[in-house]
All heavy atoms as a GROMACS GRO file, in nm:
protein
  567
    1MET      N    1  15.323  10.962  10.268
    1MET     CA    2  15.201  10.995  10.336
    1MET      C    3  15.091  11.010  10.231
    1MET      O    4  15.108  11.079  10.132
    1MET     CB    5  15.218  11.124  10.414
    1MET     CG    6  15.101  11.157  10.496
    1MET     SD    7  15.149  11.293  10.605
    1MET     CE    8  14.993  11.364  10.629
    2ALA      N    9  14.982  10.945  10.254
    2ALA     CA   10  14.872  10.945  10.158
    2ALA      C   11  14.779  11.062  10.184
    2ALA      O   12  14.751  11.098  10.298
    2ALA     CB   13  14.794  10.815  10.169
    3THR      N   14  14.734  11.121  10.075
    3THR     CA   15  14.634  11.228  10.087
    3THR      C   16  14.499  11.163  10.112
    3THR      O   17  14.482  11.043  10.090
    3THR     CB   18  14.631  11.312   9.959
    3THR    OG1   19  14.592  11.230   9.851
    3THR    CG2   20  14.765  11.376   9.932
    4PRO      N   21  14.399  11.239  10.154
    4PRO     CA   22  14.267  11.180  10.180
    4PRO      C   23  14.206  11.112  10.058
    4PRO      O   24  14.139  11.011  10.071
    4PRO     CB   25  14.182  11.299  10.225
    4PRO     CG   26  14.280  11.397  10.278
    4PRO     CD   27  14.405  11.377  10.200
    5THR      N   28  14.231  11.164   9.939
    5THR     CA   29  14.175  11.100   9.820
    5THR      C   30  14.249  10.971   9.787
    5THR      O   31  14.190  10.876   9.736
    5THR     CB   32  14.181  11.195   9.700
    5THR    OG1   33  14.314  11.238   9.681
    5THR    CG2   34  14.090  11.315   9.721
    6GLU      N   35  14.378  10.965   9.816
    6GLU     CA   36  14.454  10.843   9.792
    6GLU      C   37  14.417  10.734   9.891
    6GLU      O   38  14.419  10.616   9.859
    6GLU     CB   39  14.604  10.872   9.798
    6GLU     CG   40  14.657  10.951   9.681
    6GLU     CD   41  14.804  10.982   9.698
    6GLU    OE1   42  14.856  10.966   9.810
    6GLU    OE2   43  14.865  11.025   9.601
    7ALA      N   44  14.386  10.773  10.013
    7ALA     CA   45  14.353  10.674  10.115
    7ALA      C   46  14.222  10.604  10.081
    7ALA      O   47  14.204  10.486  10.112
    7ALA     CB   48  14.343  10.741  10.252
    8ALA      N   49  14.131  10.674  10.016
    8ALA     CA   50  14.002  10.616   9.982
    8ALA      C   51  14.011  10.524   9.860
    8ALA      O   52  13.927  10.437   9.841
    8ALA     CB   53  13.900  10.726   9.956
    9MET      N   54  14.113  10.542   9.778
    9MET     CA   55  14.126  10.460   9.657
    9MET      C   56  14.184  10.324   9.692
    9MET      O   57  14.264  10.310   9.785
    9MET     CB   58  14.221  10.528   9.555
    9MET     CG   59  14.162  10.655   9.498
    9MET     SD   60  14.254  10.731   9.362
    9MET     CE   61  14.417  10.678   9.373
   10GLY      N   62  14.144  10.224   9.618
   10GLY     CA   63  14.199  10.091   9.638
   10GLY      C   64  14.332  10.077   9.564
   10GLY      O   65  14.376  10.166   9.492
   11GLU      N   66  14.396   9.964   9.582
   11GLU     CA   67  14.525   9.938   9.517
   11GLU      C   68  14.511   9.931   9.366
   11GLU      O   69  14.598   9.978   9.292
   11GLU     CB   70  14.585   9.808   9.572
   11GLU     CG   71  14.729   9.785   9.532
   11GLU     CD   72  14.824   9.890   9.590
   11GLU    OE1   73  14.803   9.935   9.704
   11GLU    OE2   74  14.920   9.925   9.519
   12ALA      N   75  14.402   9.875   9.316
   12ALA     CA   76  14.382   9.863   9.171
   12ALA      C   77  14.362  10.001   9.109
   12ALA      O   78  14.413  10.029   9.001
   12ALA     CB   79  14.262   9.774   9.143
   13ALA      N   80  14.291  10.088   9.177
   13ALA     CA   81  14.268  10.222   9.124
   13ALA      C   82  14.397  10.303   9.126
   13ALA      O   83  14.422  10.385   9.038
   13ALA     CB   84  14.160  10.292   9.205
   14ARG      N   85  14.482  10.281   9.225
   14ARG     CA   86  14.610  10.352   9.234
   14ARG      C   87  14.703  10.312   9.121
   14ARG      O   88  14.778  10.394   9.070
   14ARG     CB   89  14.674  10.324   9.370
   14ARG     CG   90  14.718  10.449   9.440
   14ARG     CD   91  14.782  10.419   9.571
   14ARG     NE   92  14.679  10.424   9.675
   14ARG     CZ   93  14.679  10.352   9.785
   14ARG    NH1   94  14.776  10.267   9.806
   14ARG    NH2   95  14.584  10.364   9.872
   15ALA      N   96  14.700  10.187   9.082
   15ALA     CA   97  14.788  10.138   8.976
   15ALA      C   98  14.749  10.196   8.841
   15ALA      O   99  14.833  10.216   8.754
   15ALA     CB  100  14.785   9.987   8.971
   16LYS      N  101  14.618  10.226   8.820
   16LYS     CA  102  14.571  10.280   8.694
   16LYS      C  103  14.580  10.432   8.688
   16LYS      O  104  14.557  10.490   8.584
   16LYS     CB  105  14.426  10.237   8.671
   16LYS     CG  106  14.410  10.089   8.649
   16LYS     CD  107  14.265  10.055   8.627
   16LYS     CE  108  14.248   9.904   8.615
   16LYS     NZ  109  14.107   9.867   8.597
   17ASP      N  110  14.611  10.495   8.797
   17ASP     CA  111  14.618  10.641   8.800
   17ASP      C  112  14.735  10.689   8.716
   17ASP      O  113  14.849  10.656   8.743
   17ASP     CB  114  14.634  10.688   8.945
   17ASP     CG  115  14.628  10.840   8.957
   17ASP    OD1  116  14.588  10.905   8.860
   17ASP    OD2  117  14.665  10.890   9.065
   18PRO      N  118  14.712  10.770   8.611
   18PRO     CA  119  14.822  10.814   8.525
   18PRO      C  120  14.912  10.917   8.591
   18PRO      O  121  15.020  10.945   8.542
   18PRO     CB  122  14.751  10.874   8.403
   18PRO     CG  123  14.619  10.917   8.454
   18PRO     CD  124  14.584  10.819   8.563
   19PHE      N  125  14.869  10.975   8.703
   19PHE     CA  126  14.950  11.076   8.771
   19PHE      C  127  15.021  11.021   8.894
   19PHE      O  128  15.062  11.097   8.981
   19PHE     CB  129  14.863  11.196   8.808
   19PHE     CG  130  14.805  11.264   8.688
   19PHE    CD1  131  14.672  11.247   8.655
   19PHE    CD2  132  14.884  11.342   8.608
   19PHE    CE1  133  14.619  11.309   8.544
   19PHE    CE2  134  14.832  11.405   8.496
   19PHE     CZ  135  14.699  11.388   8.464
   20ASN      N  136  15.037  10.892   8.902
   20ASN     CA  137  15.106  10.829   9.013
   20ASN      C  138  15.252  10.807   8.970
   20ASN      O  139  15.281  10.716   8.894
   20ASN     CB  140  15.040  10.695   9.050
   20ASN     CG  141  15.098  10.638   9.176
   20ASN    OD1  142  15.172  10.705   9.247
   20ASN    ND2  143  15.066  10.513   9.204
   21TYR      N  144  15.342  10.894   9.016
   21TYR     CA  145  15.482  10.889   8.974
   21TYR      C  146  15.568  10.830   9.085
   21TYR      O  147  15.542  10.847   9.203
   21TYR     CB  148  15.533  11.028   8.941
   21TYR     CG  149  15.459  11.094   8.829
   21TYR    CD1  150  15.378  11.204   8.852
   21TYR    CD2  151  15.469  11.046   8.700
   21TYR    CE1  152  15.309  11.266   8.749
   21TYR    CE2  153  15.401  11.106   8.596
   21TYR     CZ  154  15.322  11.216   8.621
   21TYR     OH  155  15.254  11.276   8.519
   22ASP      N  156  15.675  10.765   9.044
   22ASP     CA  157  15.774  10.715   9.138
   22ASP      C  158  15.883  10.822   9.147
   22ASP      O  159  15.974  10.826   9.066
   22ASP     CB  160  15.831  10.582   9.087
   22ASP     CG  161  15.932  10.523   9.183
   22ASP    OD1  162  15.940  10.569   9.298
   22ASP    OD2  163  16.004  10.430   9.142
   23TYR      N  164  15.869  10.911   9.244
   23TYR     CA  165  15.959  11.025   9.253
   23TYR      C  166  16.100  10.986   9.295
   23TYR      O  167  16.196  11.053   9.258
   23TYR     CB  168  15.902  11.130   9.349
   23TYR     CG  169  15.785  11.202   9.290
   23TYR    CD1  170  15.656  11.176   9.332
   23TYR    CD2  171  15.803  11.296   9.191
   23TYR    CE1  172  15.548  11.242   9.278
   23TYR    CE2  173  15.696  11.363   9.135
   23TYR     CZ  174  15.569  11.335   9.179
   23TYR     OH  175  15.462  11.401   9.123
   24GLU      N  176  16.117  10.879   9.371
   24GLU     CA  177  16.250  10.837   9.412
   24GLU      C  178  16.333  10.795   9.291
   24GLU      O  179  16.449  10.833   9.278
   24GLU     CB  180  16.241  10.724   9.515
   24GLU     CG  181  16.181  10.766   9.647
   24GLU     CD  182  16.262  10.875   9.715
   24GLU    OE1  183  16.387  10.868   9.713
   24GLU    OE2  184  16.200  10.968   9.769
   25SER      N  185  16.273  10.718   9.200
   25SER     CA  186  16.346  10.675   9.081
   25SER      C  187  16.374  10.794   8.989
   25SER      O  188  16.480  10.803   8.928
   25SER     CB  189  16.266  10.571   9.003
   25SER     OG  190  16.247  10.456   9.081
   26LEU      N  191  16.279  10.886   8.981
   26LEU     CA  192  16.296  11.004   8.899
   26LEU      C  193  16.410  11.092   8.951
   26LEU      O  194  16.494  11.140   8.874
   26LEU     CB  195  16.166  11.083   8.894
   26LEU     CG  196  16.160  11.200   8.798
   26LEU    CD1  197  16.176  11.152   8.655
   26LEU    CD2  198  16.028  11.273   8.814
   27ARG      N  199  16.416  11.109   9.081
   27ARG     CA  200  16.524  11.188   9.141
   27ARG      C  201  16.659  11.121   9.123
   27ARG      O  202  16.759  11.187   9.094
   27ARG     CB  203  16.497  11.209   9.290
   27ARG     CG  204  16.386  11.308   9.318
   27ARG     CD  205  16.363  11.323   9.465
   27ARG     NE  206  16.481  11.381   9.528
   27ARG     CZ  207  16.502  11.384   9.657
   27ARG    NH1  208  16.413  11.333   9.739
   27ARG    NH2  209  16.610  11.439   9.705
   28LEU      N  210  16.663  10.988   9.139
   28LEU     CA  211  16.788  10.916   9.123
   28LEU      C  212  16.838  10.924   8.979
   28LEU      O  213  16.956  10.948   8.954
   28LEU     CB  214  16.771  10.769   9.165
   28LEU     CG  215  16.896  10.683   9.155
   28LEU    CD1  216  17.002  10.733   9.252
   28LEU    CD2  217  16.862  10.539   9.184
   29ALA      N  218  16.747  10.907   8.883
   29ALA     CA  219  16.786  10.915   8.742
   29ALA      C  220  16.834  11.056   8.708
   29ALA      O  221  16.933  11.073   8.634
   29ALA     CB  222  16.669  10.876   8.653
   30GLY      N  223  16.769  11.157   8.760
   30GLY     CA  224  16.811  11.295   8.735
   30GLY      C  225  16.947  11.325   8.795
   30GLY      O  226  17.030  11.393   8.734
   31LEU      N  227  16.972  11.274   8.914
   31LEU     CA  228  17.101  11.296   8.978
   31LEU      C  229  17.213  11.227   8.901
   31LEU      O  230  17.319  11.284   8.879
   31LEU     CB  231  17.097  11.244   9.122
   31LEU     CG  232  17.222  11.265   9.205
   31LEU    CD1  233  17.249  11.413   9.222
   31LEU    CD2  234  17.207  11.197   9.340
   32VAL      N  235  17.189  11.104   8.857
   32VAL     CA  236  17.290  11.031   8.780
   32VAL      C  237  17.317  11.103   8.648
   32VAL      O  238  17.433  11.119   8.607
   32VAL     CB  239  17.246  10.885   8.756
   32VAL    CG1  240  17.333  10.816   8.654
   32VAL    CG2  241  17.246  10.808   8.888
   33LEU      N  242  17.213  11.149   8.581
   33LEU     CA  243  17.229  11.221   8.455
   33LEU      C  244  17.307  11.351   8.476
   33LEU      O  245  17.395  11.385   8.396
   33LEU     CB  246  17.093  11.250   8.393
   33LEU     CG  247  17.094  11.320   8.258
   33LEU    CD1  248  17.158  11.231   8.152
   33LEU    CD2  249  16.953  11.357   8.218
   34ALA      N  250  17.279  11.424   8.583
   34ALA     CA  251  17.350  11.548   8.610
   34ALA      C  252  17.497  11.522   8.638
   34ALA      O  253  17.584  11.596   8.591
   34ALA     CB  254  17.286  11.619   8.730
   35ILE      N  255  17.528  11.416   8.712
   35ILE     CA  256  17.668  11.383   8.741
   35ILE      C  257  17.742  11.346   8.613
   35ILE      O  258  17.854  11.391   8.590
   35ILE     CB  259  17.676  11.270   8.846
   35ILE    CG1  260  17.630  11.322   8.982
   35ILE    CG2  261  17.817  11.214   8.855
   35ILE    CD1  262  17.613  11.214   9.086
   36VAL      N  263  17.680  11.264   8.529
   36VAL     CA  264  17.744  11.222   8.404
   36VAL      C  265  17.770  11.343   8.314
   36VAL      O  266  17.878  11.358   8.258
   36VAL     CB  267  17.658  11.115   8.332
   36VAL    CG1  268  17.706  11.092   8.190
   36VAL    CG2  269  17.660  10.985   8.410
   37MET      N  270  17.671  11.431   8.301
   37MET     CA  271  17.689  11.549   8.217
   37MET      C  272  17.795  11.642   8.273
   37MET      O  273  17.874  11.701   8.198
   37MET     CB  274  17.556  11.622   8.199
   37MET     CG  275  17.462  11.546   8.110
   37MET     SD  276  17.296  11.612   8.083
   37MET     CE  277  17.301  11.779   8.128
   38PHE      N  278  17.803  11.657   8.404
   38PHE     CA  279  17.904  11.742   8.466
   38PHE      C  280  18.044  11.687   8.440
   38PHE      O  281  18.135  11.761   8.402
   38PHE     CB  282  17.879  11.754   8.616
   38PHE     CG  283  17.986  11.830   8.689
   38PHE    CD1  284  17.989  11.968   8.682
   38PHE    CD2  285  18.082  11.763   8.763
   38PHE    CE1  286  18.088  12.038   8.748
   38PHE    CE2  287  18.180  11.833   8.830
   38PHE     CZ  288  18.184  11.971   8.823
   39VAL      N  289  18.061  11.556   8.460
   39VAL     CA  290  18.193  11.494   8.440
   39VAL      C  291  18.234  11.504   8.293
   39VAL      O  292  18.350  11.536   8.262
   39VAL     CB  293  18.192  11.348   8.490
   39VAL    CG1  294  18.317  11.274   8.448
   39VAL    CG2  295  18.178  11.344   8.642
   40LEU      N  296  18.141  11.480   8.202
   40LEU     CA  297  18.174  11.492   8.060
   40LEU      C  298  18.210  11.636   8.024
   40LEU      O  299  18.303  11.659   7.945
   40LEU     CB  300  18.056  11.446   7.974
   40LEU     CG  301  18.037  11.296   7.963
   40LEU    CD1  302  17.910  11.265   7.884
   40LEU    CD2  303  18.156  11.231   7.896
   41GLY      N  304  18.143  11.732   8.080
   41GLY     CA  305  18.176  11.872   8.054
   41GLY      C  306  18.314  11.908   8.103
   41GLY      O  307  18.390  11.978   8.035
   42VAL      N  308  18.350  11.860   8.221
   42VAL     CA  309  18.484  11.887   8.274
   42VAL      C  310  18.589  11.819   8.188
   42VAL      O  311  18.694  11.878   8.158
   42VAL     CB  312  18.493  11.842   8.422
   42VAL    CG1  313  18.636  11.843   8.471
   42VAL    CG2  314  18.406  11.930   8.509
   43LEU      N  315  18.565  11.694   8.147
   43LEU     CA  316  18.662  11.624   8.064
   43LEU      C  317  18.680  11.693   7.929
   43LEU      O  318  18.793  11.705   7.880
   43LEU     CB  319  18.618  11.479   8.042
   43LEU     CG  320  18.629  11.388   8.164
   43LEU    CD1  321  18.573  11.250   8.133
   43LEU    CD2  322  18.773  11.378   8.210
   44ILE      N  323  18.573  11.740   7.869
   44ILE     CA  324  18.585  11.810   7.742
   44ILE      C  325  18.660  11.942   7.760
   44ILE      O  326  18.744  11.978   7.679
   44ILE     CB  327  18.446  11.833   7.679
   44ILE    CG1  328  18.390  11.699   7.631
   44ILE    CG2  329  18.453  11.932   7.565
   44ILE    CD1  330  18.247  11.706   7.583
   45ALA      N  331  18.631  12.012   7.868
   45ALA     CA  332  18.696  12.141   7.891
   45ALA      C  333  18.846  12.123   7.917
   45ALA      O  334  18.926  12.207   7.877
   45ALA     CB  335  18.630  12.212   8.009
   46LEU      N  336  18.883  12.015   7.981
   46LEU     CA  337  19.024  11.995   8.014
   46LEU      C  338  19.101  11.916   7.910
   46LEU      O  339  19.223  11.907   7.918
   46LEU     CB  340  19.036  11.924   8.150
   46LEU     CG  341  18.982  12.003   8.269
   46LEU    CD1  342  18.996  11.921   8.396
   46LEU    CD2  343  19.054  12.134   8.284
   47SER      N  344  19.033  11.858   7.814
   47SER     CA  345  19.103  11.777   7.715
   47SER      C  346  19.175  11.867   7.617
   47SER      O  347  19.139  11.981   7.594
   47SER     CB  348  19.005  11.687   7.640
   47SER     OG  349  18.925  11.764   7.554
   48LYS      N  350  19.279  11.815   7.560
   48LYS     CA  351  19.356  11.892   7.463
   48LYS      C  352  19.309  11.865   7.322
   48LYS      O  353  19.357  11.925   7.228
   48LYS     CB  354  19.502  11.856   7.478
   48LYS     CG  355  19.553  11.876   7.619
   48LYS     CD  356  19.693  11.925   7.619
   48LYS     CE  357  19.737  11.934   7.763
   48LYS     NZ  358  19.777  12.061   7.802
   49LYS      N  359  19.215  11.774   7.304
   49LYS     CA  360  19.166  11.741   7.172
   49LYS      C  361  19.078  11.851   7.116
   49LYS      O  362  19.081  11.881   6.997
   49LYS     CB  363  19.088  11.610   7.177
   49LYS     CG  364  19.050  11.557   7.042
   49LYS     CD  365  18.989  11.420   7.054
   49LYS     CE  366  18.962  11.362   6.916
   49LYS     NZ  367  18.908  11.228   6.923
   50PHE      N  368  18.998  11.914   7.201
   50PHE     CA  369  18.909  12.019   7.158
   50PHE      C  370  18.969  12.153   7.198
   50PHE      O  371  18.950  12.198   7.310
   50PHE     CB  372  18.771  12.003   7.221
   50PHE     CG  373  18.704  11.875   7.185
   50PHE    CD1  374  18.701  11.769   7.274
   50PHE    CD2  375  18.645  11.859   7.061
   50PHE    CE1  376  18.640  11.651   7.240
   50PHE    CE2  377  18.584  11.741   7.027
   50PHE     CZ  378  18.580  11.636   7.116
   51LYS      N  379  19.043  12.215   7.108
   51LYS     CA  380  19.104  12.344   7.138
   51LYS      C  381  19.027  12.453   7.068
   51LYS      O  382  18.979  12.437   6.958
   51LYS     CB  383  19.249  12.347   7.091
   51LYS     CG  384  19.343  12.264   7.175
   51LYS     CD  385  19.485  12.291   7.136
   51LYS     CE  386  19.579  12.217   7.228
   51LYS     NZ  387  19.718  12.243   7.198
   52CYS      N  388  19.019  12.565   7.133
   52CYS     CA  389  18.957  12.680   7.070
   52CYS      C  390  19.059  12.743   6.977
   52CYS      O  391  19.174  12.764   7.014
   52CYS     CB  392  18.915  12.782   7.176
   52CYS     SG  393  18.786  12.723   7.283
   53LYS      N  394  19.016  12.772   6.856
   53LYS     CA  395  19.106  12.837   6.762
   53LYS      C  396  19.112  12.984   6.796
   53LYS      O  397  19.011  13.050   6.816
   53LYS     CB  398  19.056  12.818   6.619
   53LYS     CG  399  19.062  12.675   6.574
   53LYS     CD  400  19.016  12.664   6.431
   53LYS     CE  401  19.023  12.519   6.387
   53LYS     NZ  402  18.978  12.503   6.248
   54LYS      N  403  19.234  13.035   6.800
   54LYS     CA  404  19.250  13.177   6.828
   54LYS      C  405  19.229  13.254   6.699
   54LYS      O  406  19.271  13.213   6.592
   54LYS     CB  407  19.388  13.204   6.885
   54LYS     CG  408  19.409  13.142   7.021
   54LYS     CD  409  19.541  13.180   7.079
   54LYS     CE  410  19.554  13.119   7.217
   54LYS     NZ  411  19.681  13.146   7.277
   55ALA      N  412  19.163  13.364   6.711
   55ALA     CA  413  19.136  13.448   6.595
   55ALA      C  414  19.267  13.512   6.547
   55ALA      O  415  19.354  13.545   6.627
   55ALA     CB  416  19.035  13.555   6.630
   56GLU      N  417  19.276  13.526   6.417
   56GLU     CA  418  19.394  13.592   6.362
   56GLU      C  419  19.388  13.739   6.402
   56GLU      O  420  19.280  13.798   6.409
   56GLU     CB  421  19.394  13.578   6.210
   56GLU     CG  422  19.410  13.436   6.164
   56GLU     CD  423  19.408  13.425   6.013
   56GLU    OE1  424  19.417  13.530   5.945
   56GLU    OE2  425  19.396  13.314   5.963
   57PRO      N  426  19.504  13.798   6.425
   57PRO     CA  427  19.502  13.939   6.463
   57PRO      C  428  19.444  14.022   6.349
   57PRO      O  429  19.478  14.005   6.233
   57PRO     CB  430  19.648  13.973   6.490
   57PRO     CG  431  19.727  13.863   6.429
   57PRO     CD  432  19.638  13.744   6.420
   58SER      N  433  19.357  14.112   6.382
   58SER     CA  434  19.294  14.195   6.280
   58SER      C  435  19.390  14.305   6.239
   58SER      O  436  19.474  14.349   6.318
   58SER     CB  437  19.164  14.253   6.333
   58SER     OG  438  19.191  14.330   6.448
   59PRO      N  439  19.378  14.350   6.116
   59PRO     CA  440  19.467  14.458   6.072
   59PRO      C  441  19.436  14.584   6.151
   59PRO      O  442  19.323  14.606   6.195
   59PRO     CB  443  19.433  14.476   5.924
   59PRO     CG  444  19.299  14.415   5.906
   59PRO     CD  445  19.287  14.308   6.011
   60PRO      N  446  19.536  14.668   6.170
   60PRO     CA  447  19.512  14.790   6.248
   60PRO      C  448  19.414  14.882   6.178
   60PRO      O  449  19.407  14.888   6.057
   60PRO     CB  450  19.650  14.855   6.258
   60PRO     CG  451  19.731  14.793   6.149
   60PRO     CD  452  19.672  14.658   6.123
   61ASP      N  453  19.339  14.952   6.257
   61ASP     CA  454  19.239  15.044   6.205
   61ASP      C  455  19.309  15.169   6.154
   61ASP      O  456  19.382  15.235   6.228
   61ASP     CB  457  19.140  15.079   6.316
   61ASP     CG  458  19.018  15.153   6.264
   61ASP    OD1  459  19.008  15.172   6.141
   61ASP    OD2  460  18.934  15.189   6.347
   62PRO      N  461  19.291  15.204   6.027
   62PRO     CA  462  19.362  15.322   5.974
   62PRO      C  463  19.314  15.452   6.037
   62PRO      O  464  19.383  15.552   6.032
   62PRO     CB  465  19.332  15.319   5.824
   62PRO     CG  466  19.210  15.236   5.810
   62PRO     CD  467  19.210  15.140   5.925
   63ARG      N  468  19.195  15.451   6.098
   63ARG     CA  469  19.145  15.573   6.160
   63ARG      C  470  19.215  15.602   6.292
   63ARG      O  471  19.219  15.716   6.337
   63ARG     CB  472  18.995  15.562   6.184
   63ARG     CG  473  18.918  15.556   6.053
   63ARG     CD  474  18.772  15.538   6.080
   63ARG     NE  475  18.755  15.402   6.134
   63ARG     CZ  476  18.639  15.350   6.167
   63ARG    NH1  477  18.529  15.420   6.155
   63ARG    NH2  478  18.631  15.228   6.213
   64GLN      N  479  19.269  15.497   6.353
   64GLN     CA  480  19.339  15.519   6.480
   64GLN      C  481  19.482  15.559   6.450
   64GLN      O  482  19.548  15.502   6.364
   64GLN     CB  483  19.339  15.393   6.564
   64GLN     CG  484  19.204  15.356   6.619
   64GLN     CD  485  19.212  15.229   6.701
   64GLN    OE1  486  19.307  15.152   6.689
   64GLN    NE2  487  19.111  15.206   6.783
   65GLN      N  488  19.531  15.657   6.522
   65GLN     CA  489  19.669  15.700   6.507
   65GLN      C  490  19.742  15.665   6.634
   65GLN      O  491  19.693  15.686   6.743
   65GLN     CB  492  19.677  15.849   6.480
   65GLN     CG  493  19.612  15.890   6.349
   65GLN     CD  494  19.619  16.040   6.328
   65GLN    OE1  495  19.665  16.113   6.415
   65GLN    NE2  496  19.574  16.085   6.212
   66THR      N  497  19.862  15.612   6.617
   66THR     CA  498  19.940  15.575   6.734
   66THR      C  499  20.008  15.697   6.795
   66THR      O  500  20.030  15.704   6.914
   66THR     CB  501  20.044  15.469   6.699
   66THR    OG1  502  20.125  15.517   6.593
   66THR    CG2  503  19.974  15.340   6.657
   67LYS      N  504  20.045  15.794   6.710
   67LYS     CA  505  20.112  15.914   6.760
   67LYS      C  506  20.015  16.030   6.755
   67LYS      O  507  19.939  16.047   6.661
   67LYS     CB  508  20.234  15.947   6.676
   67LYS     CG  509  20.343  15.842   6.685
   67LYS     CD  510  20.462  15.884   6.606
   67LYS     CE  511  20.572  15.779   6.612
   67LYS     NZ  512  20.688  15.815   6.533
   68THR      N  513  20.020  16.112   6.855
   68THR     CA  514  19.939  16.232   6.858
   68THR      C  515  20.008  16.339   6.777
   68THR      O  516  20.127  16.365   6.796
   68THR     CB  517  19.919  16.280   7.002
   68THR    OG1  518  19.872  16.172   7.081
   68THR    CG2  519  19.822  16.396   7.010
   69PRO      N  520  19.939  16.400   6.684
   69PRO     CA  521  20.006  16.505   6.605
   69PRO      C  522  20.040  16.624   6.695
   69PRO      O  523  19.961  16.666   6.779
   69PRO     CB  524  19.905  16.543   6.498
   69PRO     CG  525  19.773  16.496   6.552
   69PRO     CD  526  19.803  16.381   6.644
   70THR      N  527  20.157  16.676   6.675
   70THR     CA  528  20.201  16.790   6.756
   70THR      C  529  20.190  16.918   6.674
   70THR      O  530  20.208  16.917   6.552
   70THR     CB  531  20.346  16.771   6.802
   70THR    OG1  532  20.428  16.753   6.688
   70THR    CG2  533  20.360  16.650   6.894
   71ALA      N  534  20.160  17.023   6.740
   71ALA     CA  535  20.152  17.154   6.671
   71ALA      C  536  20.292  17.203   6.640
   71ALA      O  537  20.386  17.177   6.717
   71ALA     CB  538  20.077  17.252   6.760
   72PRO      N  539  20.310  17.269   6.529
   72PRO     CA  540  20.445  17.321   6.497
   72PRO      C  541  20.489  17.421   6.604
   72PRO      O  542  20.409  17.496   6.659
   72PRO     CB  543  20.429  17.384   6.362
   72PRO     CG  544  20.282  17.400   6.339
   72PRO     CD  545  20.213  17.303   6.430
   73ALA      N  546  20.614  17.418   6.631
   73ALA     CA  547  20.668  17.508   6.733
   73ALA      C  548  20.657  17.651   6.686
   73ALA      O  549  20.695  17.685   6.575
   73ALA     CB  550  20.813  17.473   6.763
   74ALA      N  551  20.607  17.734   6.770
   74ALA     CA  552  20.591  17.876   6.735
   74ALA      C  553  20.723  17.945   6.759
   74ALA      O  554  20.791  17.925   6.857
   74ALA     CB  555  20.480  17.938   6.817
   75THR      N  556  20.759  18.028   6.665
   75THR     CA  557  20.882  18.106   6.682
   75THR      C  558  20.846  18.244   6.732
   75THR      O  559  20.754  18.309   6.684
   75THR     CB  560  20.958  18.117   6.548
   75THR    OG1  561  20.870  18.171   6.452
   75THR    CG2  562  21.009  17.983   6.506
   76ALA      N  563  20.921  18.289   6.828
   76ALA     CA  564  20.890  18.420   6.883
   76ALA      C  565  20.993  18.520   6.847
   76ALA      O  566  21.098  18.517   6.812
   76ALA     CB  567  20.879  18.413   7.033
   0.00000   0.00000   0.00000
């Protein structure tokens, strides 16, 4: 649907307009690009070639104690 300013312009003026975009082609190219990137992302995530390296276990923290110190038994 043409706007009032577009209806008044001739075909030659419309061709020279720098803001005349072909939105259908732009949408189609964007959709194709999104599909390709999605499929590549899934393939990379599921491939066994790119594995995440697991971090080596860190040494235990000497400040943490595994056993709770107990108070000496009181003799009565």
